[in-house]
Backbone as numpy.savetxt, mean C-alpha at the origin, in Angstrom:
# Nx Ny Nz CAx CAy CAz Cx Cy Cz
0.66 15.12 -5.40 1.75 14.24 -5.50 1.48 12.52 -5.25
1.69 11.43 -5.24 1.58 10.93 -4.24 2.55 8.75 -5.41
1.82 8.10 -4.21 2.82 6.66 -5.38 1.51 6.17 -5.77
1.26 5.04 -6.84 0.91 4.63 -7.15 1.22 2.98 -6.83
0.64 2.68 -6.80 1.13 1.01 -6.16 0.12 -0.09 -6.68
1.26 -1.13 -7.17 -0.05 -2.00 -7.66 1.10 -3.43 -7.49
0.02 -4.09 -7.54 0.35 -5.60 -7.78 0.20 -6.60 -9.00
1.90 -6.69 -9.54 1.23 -6.97 -11.09 1.89 -8.56 -11.28
1.39 -9.46 -12.24 1.15 -10.72 -12.81 3.23 -10.81 -12.69
3.58 -11.63 -12.51 4.63 -11.95 -11.83 5.84 -12.37 -13.63
4.44 -13.23 -14.53 5.07 -13.12 -15.72 5.29 -12.20 -16.78
3.36 -11.78 -16.62 3.19 -10.63 -18.20 3.32 -9.57 -17.43
3.92 -8.82 -15.99 3.56 -7.72 -15.45 2.81 -7.29 -15.55
1.74 -7.55 -15.74 0.31 -6.71 -15.80 -0.06 -6.39 -14.45
-1.04 -5.23 -14.94 -1.68 -5.21 -12.89 -2.71 -6.78 -13.27
-2.33 -6.77 -11.90 -3.20 -8.07 -11.15 -4.80 -7.61 -11.42
-5.73 -8.01 -12.33 -7.48 -8.20 -11.35 -8.06 -9.01 -10.92
-8.65 -8.88 -10.03 -9.58 -9.94 -9.78 -11.13 -9.60 -9.81
-11.83 -10.36 -9.75 -13.27 -11.04 -9.74 -13.59 -9.86 -9.09
-14.41 -9.58 -8.19 -15.35 -9.14 -7.65 -13.92 -7.64 -7.18
-14.82 -5.82 -7.79 -14.63 -5.12 -7.35 -13.78 -4.65 -5.67
-12.55 -4.37 -5.57 -12.16 -4.15 -4.05 -12.79 -2.58 -3.69
-12.87 -2.17 -2.14 -13.27 -0.74 -2.40 -12.17 0.02 -1.55
-11.22 0.10 -1.79 -9.64 -0.02 -0.61 -9.67 1.36 -1.34
-9.93 2.53 -0.72 -9.51 4.29 -1.12 -7.79 4.49 -0.65
-7.84 5.16 -1.69 -6.44 6.82 -1.64 -6.46 7.33 -2.01
-6.17 8.28 -1.80 -5.86 9.27 -2.20 -6.82 9.65 -3.88
-6.83 8.70 -4.48 -7.47 8.55 -6.00 -8.01 7.24 -5.70
-9.57 7.22 -6.17 -10.23 6.22 -6.20 -11.03 5.54 -7.71
-11.63 4.44 -7.41 -12.47 4.45 -8.67 -13.97 4.51 -7.99
-14.83 5.36 -8.40 -16.14 4.67 -7.64 -16.97 3.29 -8.50
-17.62 2.85 -7.61 -17.73 1.44 -7.66 -16.76 0.30 -7.30
-15.90 0.59 -6.67 -14.84 -0.47 -6.82 -13.64 -0.21 -7.57
-12.78 -0.95 -7.42 -11.59 -1.22 -8.19 -11.58 -3.02 -9.03
-10.98 -3.18 -9.33 -10.59 -4.81 -10.10 -9.75 -4.83 -10.36
-8.79 -4.24 -9.98 -7.29 -3.93 -10.08 -6.70 -3.82 -8.81
-5.87 -4.78 -8.17 -4.75 -4.53 -7.08 -3.80 -3.19 -6.94
-4.63 -2.32 -7.46 -3.91 -1.36 -6.79 -4.52 0.02 -5.93
-2.94 0.98 -4.65 -3.84 1.77 -4.09 -2.91 3.13 -4.75
-3.52 3.96 -4.08 -2.80 5.66 -4.61 -2.93 6.06 -3.00
-1.51 6.45 -3.12 -0.84 6.97 -1.21 -0.19 7.93 -1.56
-0.46 9.61 -0.36 -0.89 10.59 -0.83 1.31 10.37 -0.11
1.95 11.18 -1.02 3.55 11.77 -0.56 3.23 12.26 1.23
2.26 12.79 1.42 1.69 13.03 2.75 2.75 12.53 3.54
2.56 11.09 3.50 2.60 9.97 4.56 4.05 9.43 4.21
4.28 9.91 3.50 6.40 9.63 3.50 6.96 10.03 4.70
7.16 11.26 5.47 8.04 10.81 6.59 7.52 9.54 7.44
6.17 8.93 7.55 6.47 8.37 8.69 6.88 7.21 7.94
7.01 6.97 6.46 7.11 5.64 5.98 8.53 5.10 6.06
9.32 6.47 5.45 10.33 6.72 6.12 11.61 6.49 6.70
10.47 6.50 8.23 11.48 5.76 9.76 12.49 4.76 9.71
13.30 4.76 10.76 13.96 3.47 10.10 13.15 2.09 10.56
12.18 2.70 12.02 11.55 2.09 12.49 10.18 1.61 12.06
10.01 2.33 10.37 8.58 1.96 10.05 9.25 1.37 8.67
9.47 1.24 7.23 9.85 1.16 6.29 11.84 1.49 5.46
11.96 2.44 6.73 13.38 2.66 6.29 13.59 3.80 4.99
15.22 3.67 4.98 14.76 5.33 4.06 14.47 4.80 2.53
14.05 4.05 2.04 13.53 3.98 1.30 11.91 3.95 0.94
11.04 4.30 2.19 9.96 4.79 2.60 9.30 3.52 2.10
8.11 3.59 2.00 6.32 2.61 0.57 7.97 1.42 -0.31
8.86 2.56 -1.35 9.69 1.87 -2.33 9.93 0.74 -2.29
9.85 0.76 -0.59 11.24 -0.41 0.12 10.74 -2.20 -0.37
9.27 -2.22 -0.81 8.32 -3.26 -1.49 8.15 -3.60 -2.45
8.65 -2.45 -3.23 8.73 -2.62 -4.14 9.80 -4.03 -5.12
9.24 -4.72 -5.83 9.91 -5.72 -6.67 10.06 -7.01 -6.03
8.88 -7.14 -4.47 8.42 -7.85 -3.10 7.62 -8.34 -3.84
7.63 -9.45 -3.87 6.18 -11.14 -4.04 5.62 -9.75 -2.89
3.78 -10.50 -2.97 3.30 -10.10 -1.72 3.45 -10.83 -0.99
3.89 -12.18 -1.08 3.84 -13.03 0.21 5.44 -12.11 1.44
6.61 -12.01 0.56 7.99 -11.44 1.25 7.41 -10.13 2.12
6.26 -9.21 1.14 5.79 -7.95 1.74 5.45 -7.88 2.55
4.77 -8.89 3.16 3.39 -8.91 4.39 3.86 -8.61 5.52
5.79 -9.60 5.83 5.99 -9.01 7.21 6.53 -8.01 7.55
6.52 -7.53 6.15 7.78 -6.15 6.25 6.35 -5.14 6.44
5.02 -4.97 6.24 4.17 -4.70 5.87 3.48 -4.67 7.59
3.98 -5.30 7.94 3.03 -5.74 9.73 3.72 -5.00 10.93
4.92 -5.61 9.84 5.70 -4.54 11.52 5.93 -3.30 11.07
5.94 -2.55 9.80 5.85 -1.16 9.42 4.21 -0.30 10.10
2.91 -1.37 10.39 1.78 -1.18 10.72 2.04 -0.88 11.62
2.69 -2.14 12.55 2.79 -1.41 13.66 3.43 -0.51 14.34
4.24 0.05 14.09 5.13 1.10 14.13 4.65 2.42 14.56
3.20 2.18 13.72 2.72 3.65 14.07 1.37 3.59 14.61
1.17 4.50 14.95 0.09 5.11 15.96 -1.11 4.73 15.26
-2.49 5.33 16.00 -3.88 5.32 15.68 -4.88 6.69 15.69
-4.15 7.60 15.94 -4.25 8.66 15.27 -4.65 9.10 13.68
-6.29 8.74 13.60 -6.21 9.43 12.55 -7.13 9.97 12.85
-6.94 11.10 11.58 -8.02 12.61 11.28 -9.04 12.21 9.72
-9.87 12.66 10.19 -10.93 12.40 9.26 -10.92 12.90 7.52
-9.81 13.89 7.88 -9.04 13.81 6.22 -8.36 13.72 5.93
-8.47 12.93 5.71 -7.60 11.01 4.69 -6.13 11.97 4.18
-5.80 13.97 3.62 -4.84 14.08 3.17 -3.83 14.18 4.78
-4.59 14.64 5.96 -3.63 14.86 6.96 -2.39 14.16 7.20
-0.86 14.15 7.41 -0.06 13.31 7.75 -0.23 12.72 9.21
-0.83 11.85 9.72 -1.09 11.77 10.85 -0.43 10.31 10.68
-0.18 9.55 11.89 0.66 8.25 11.75 -0.62 7.27 11.57
-2.18 6.99 11.84 -2.73 6.46 11.85 -3.75 6.59 10.10
-3.32 7.91 9.43 -3.35 7.63 8.53 -2.92 7.18 7.54
-1.44 7.10 7.77 -0.41 6.25 7.06 -0.17 5.06 7.33
-0.84 4.34 8.25 -0.95 3.00 8.66 -2.28 2.34 8.29
-3.39 3.26 7.58 -4.38 2.58 6.75 -3.92 2.02 5.20
-3.38 3.12 4.90 -2.88 2.16 3.87 -1.79 0.92 3.34
-0.77 1.16 4.61 -0.29 -0.23 4.53 -0.90 -1.17 4.75
-2.70 -1.72 5.49 -2.82 -2.33 5.58 -3.93 -2.99 4.87
-4.21 -1.67 3.66 -4.65 -2.19 2.96 -3.67 -2.95 1.41
-3.06 -2.49 1.33 -1.72 -3.50 1.08 -1.62 -4.68 1.41
-1.54 -4.74 2.61 -1.56 -6.69 3.02 -2.52 -6.98 3.02
-3.48 -6.42 2.83 -4.42 -7.42 2.01 -4.35 -7.48 1.13
-4.38 -6.49 0.28 -3.80 -7.17 -1.18 -2.92 -8.22 -1.29
-1.35 -8.14 -0.67 -0.84 -8.66 -0.45 -1.61 -10.48 -0.32
-2.38 -10.45 0.97 -3.07 -12.13 0.45 -4.30 -12.21 -0.38
-4.36 -11.55 -0.96 -5.01 -11.84 -2.24 -4.14 -12.28 -3.07
-3.57 -11.47 -3.48 -2.31 -12.63 -4.38 -0.93 -12.89 -4.10
-0.34 -13.22 -2.99 1.17 -13.76 -2.95 2.31 -13.91 -3.91
1.29 -13.89 -5.45 2.44 -15.12 -6.33 2.76 -12.44 -6.99
1.78 -12.06 -6.90 2.48 -10.96 -7.13 3.11 -9.83 -6.95
3.64 -9.25 -7.60 5.67 -8.38 -7.84 4.60 -7.03 -7.75
5.20 -6.15 -6.24 5.03 -4.95 -5.73 5.75 -3.54 -7.18
4.90 -3.23 -7.62 5.74 -2.33 -8.63 5.18 -0.51 -8.26
5.33 0.23 -8.71 4.42 1.81 -8.39 5.57 2.63 -8.93
5.39 3.67 -8.03 5.55 4.93 -7.79 4.28 5.68 -10.05
């Protein structure tokens, strides 16, 4: 299981597409890059996202409904609360592995700060 998180247009609610493909990868990804501002994140990291010092009770869902701009300081704070212990196996729930998707979401939010987060 996983979270499918995307930035959506505030008017049309369609997934936002960018001109050039990005290569941010989660649990699933598109070969050759993806032109939608979308990321798949494994539920394995949920235990870290739900910590009070990270995103709190709602976990990653805390950003749903926020604009990219609104989410940036929240995601930065969450990423700063996590360690850097990366395991080469994406599926291993470590703080470092859980941090990487947060940094990718920040990058997407900077690309389209007007977009609205949606997911699941």
